[in-house]
N, C-alpha and C positions, 0 to 999 in steps of 0.2 A: 243402076240403083236409083230409086226414087226416095228423096228425103223431103217430107212435108214439114213446114215450119223451120226452114233451113237457118233462120236467124237465131233460133233458140240456143241456150247455153249448151245443152247436151248435143244438139245437132251440130254445132260448131266443132265440138271435140270429135264427133264421129266423122265429119267431113275431113278434118285434118288427118285423122288416123287412116281413113280409107285411101285418101290421095297419097299418103306417105307409104303405106304398107301393101297396097294392091295396085292392079292396073285397071280397076273398074272405072266405068264412065258413070258420072252422076247427073241426075236431073234434080235441081234444087228448086222447090216451090216455096215462095214466101210472098208476103204482101207488098213489101217495099225493098227493092234490090239495093237501094242506097244504104240501108242499114247493115247489109252484109259486109260492106267495105271492100277492100281489094282482095280478090281471090285469084291467086296466081296458079291457075290450072286450066290447061287446054281440054281436060277431060270433064269439065263441069259445065253444064247448060243451066242457066239461071232463068226461071220463069216467074214473072210477077203475076201471081194467080188472079189478083183482083182486076188487073188491066186486061189480061188475056180473056177472062170470062165475062168481063163487064159487070161483075158484082159490085154492089155498093155496100153490102153488109154480109158478114160471115158469122155463123153461129156454130160453135163446136159443142157437140153433145158427148158426154163421157159419163162413166159410172159415178163420178164425184159431183156432177152437176153440169152446168153449161157455162160457156164463156161467149159473150157477144162482142163483136168488133165492128166498127164502121169506119 
């Protein structure tokens, strides 16, 4: 299961619930893994998207507008 923005409030609840209630393996994408804190799960792979891709800037386009992050 892939979770984008794994540090977000909703994502944190989903991660906790999935790890508790299923045997699914997770791939968690986020900009800064330090923000996620301690995650006690052998089934979770953490990917720091900005480091892996070499991106310096991220822009999210959505129906309500856009969000820019650097």
